[in-house]
C-alpha positions in Angstrom: 100.8 76.9 120.2 100.7 78.3 116.7 103.6 79.0 114.9 106.2 82.1 115.3 105.2 84.6 112.9 106.9 88.1 111.9 106.1 91.0 110.7 107.7 93.1 107.4 106.9 95.8 105.7 108.9 98.4 103.5 107.5 102.1 101.7 108.9 103.6 98.6 107.2 106.8 97.2 108.6 108.9 94.2 106.8 111.9 92.7 105.1 111.7 89.2 104.4 115.1 86.9 101.2 114.1 86.4 97.8 114.3 88.4 97.0 111.7 91.5 94.5 110.4 89.1 96.4 109.6 86.0 99.0 108.0 88.4 96.2 105.4 90.2 94.6 105.1 86.7 97.5 103.5 85.5 99.3 101.6 88.8 95.7 100.0 89.9 95.2 98.7 86.5 97.6 95.3 86.8 97.4 94.6 83.3 100.5 97.5 83.1 102.6 95.7 86.0 104.6 93.7 83.8 105.4 97.4 82.1 106.7 98.2 85.6 107.3 95.8 87.7 110.1 93.0 87.0 108.6 90.1 88.7 105.2 90.1 87.6 104.6 88.4 84.5 101.0 88.1 83.5 97.5 89.2 85.0 94.6 87.3 84.2 91.6 90.3 84.7 89.9 93.1 82.9 91.9 95.5 81.0 91.0 98.5 83.7 91.9 99.6 87.3 90.7 97.2 89.4 87.7 98.5 92.0 86.6 97.7 95.1 86.3 93.4 95.2 87.6 92.9 92.2 89.5 89.8 91.8 92.4 89.2 89.6 95.3 86.3 89.3 98.9 87.2 88.3 101.5 85.2 87.3 104.7 86.2 89.5 108.6 84.9 90.0 110.1 84.7 92.9 114.0 83.7 93.0 113.0 79.9 93.6 110.0 79.3 91.2 107.1 80.9 89.6 103.7 81.7 91.7 100.1 82.1 90.9 98.5 85.0 93.3 94.9 85.5 93.6 94.1 88.7 94.6 91.2 90.7 96.5 90.7 94.6 96.2 89.7 95.2 99.9 90.3 99.8 98.9 89.5 101.4 96.4 89.4 105.3 96.9 90.2 106.9 93.7 92.5 108.7 93.3 93.2 108.4 96.6 94.1 105.2 98.0 94.0 101.5 96.8 95.0 98.6 98.5 95.0 94.6 97.3 95.4 91.3 99.3 96.5 87.9 98.3 97.5 84.9 100.4 101.0 82.5 99.7 101.8 79.4 101.4 105.3 80.4 101.5 105.3 84.0 103.0 101.4 84.4 104.1 99.6 87.4 103.6 100.7 90.1 101.1 98.9 93.7 101.1 99.7 96.5 98.3 98.6 99.9 99.4 99.0 102.6 97.1 98.6 106.1 97.8 98.3 109.2 96.2 99.0 112.6 97.2 98.9 115.2 95.0 101.5 118.1 95.4 102.2 121.2 93.1 105.0 119.0 91.3 102.1 116.6 90.1 101.6 112.9 92.2 103.8 111.6 95.2 102.7 108.4 95.1 103.5 106.3 97.7 103.9 101.9 97.7 104.0 100.1 100.9 104.2 96.5 100.4 103.2 94.5 104.2 103.4 91.1 105.3 102.2 90.7 108.1 102.5 87.0 109.2 106.1 85.9 107.7 106.7 82.3 108.8 110.5 84.0 109.2 111.9 87.7 108.8 113.3 88.1 105.2 117.6 88.6 105.0 119.2 91.5 104.7 119.6 89.9 101.0 115.8 89.7 100.3 115.2 93.3 101.6 117.7 94.6 99.2 117.0 92.9 96.8 113.2 93.6 97.5 114.3 97.8 97.7 115.9 98.0 94.3 113.2 96.5 92.4 110.6 98.8 94.0 112.8 101.8 93.1 113.6 100.6 89.8 109.1 100.0 89.3 108.6 102.9 90.7 111.1 104.8 88.1 109.9 103.3 85.7 106.0 104.0 86.3 107.4 108.2 86.6 109.0 107.5 83.0 106.3 106.0 81.4 103.5 108.6 82.7 105.6 111.9 82.6 106.7 109.9 78.9 102.9 110.3 78.0 
């Protein structure tokens, strides 16, 4: 009998006063991730937006240990959406989905993080930290892009 797993998803969004293509090109270039995402420390990839089929390596940190994540881009529809997937031993697959919706104010950017098969559900404290990190990350993106 297969082990029980738990699906988990968090979604966060923000309005950024610039066009979707600018936001898309910035956030889909993993080399920018350490500028706005506290858990991302070093990326092994070309310094450009990642396209469908591209792979890259991220040096990431958890509360307990550093982790190396090997990512694959499975959706790249510039400037509308982008989806990357990686596999971990500790929480199973991680999918990160970026969506870019044009609005009169600029771009409504949404970042969705999914763990479709976690070995156990995250604690309330973990969810609180994830939400805080995502809110800070999105605010960093807006600050950096709106500053030019």
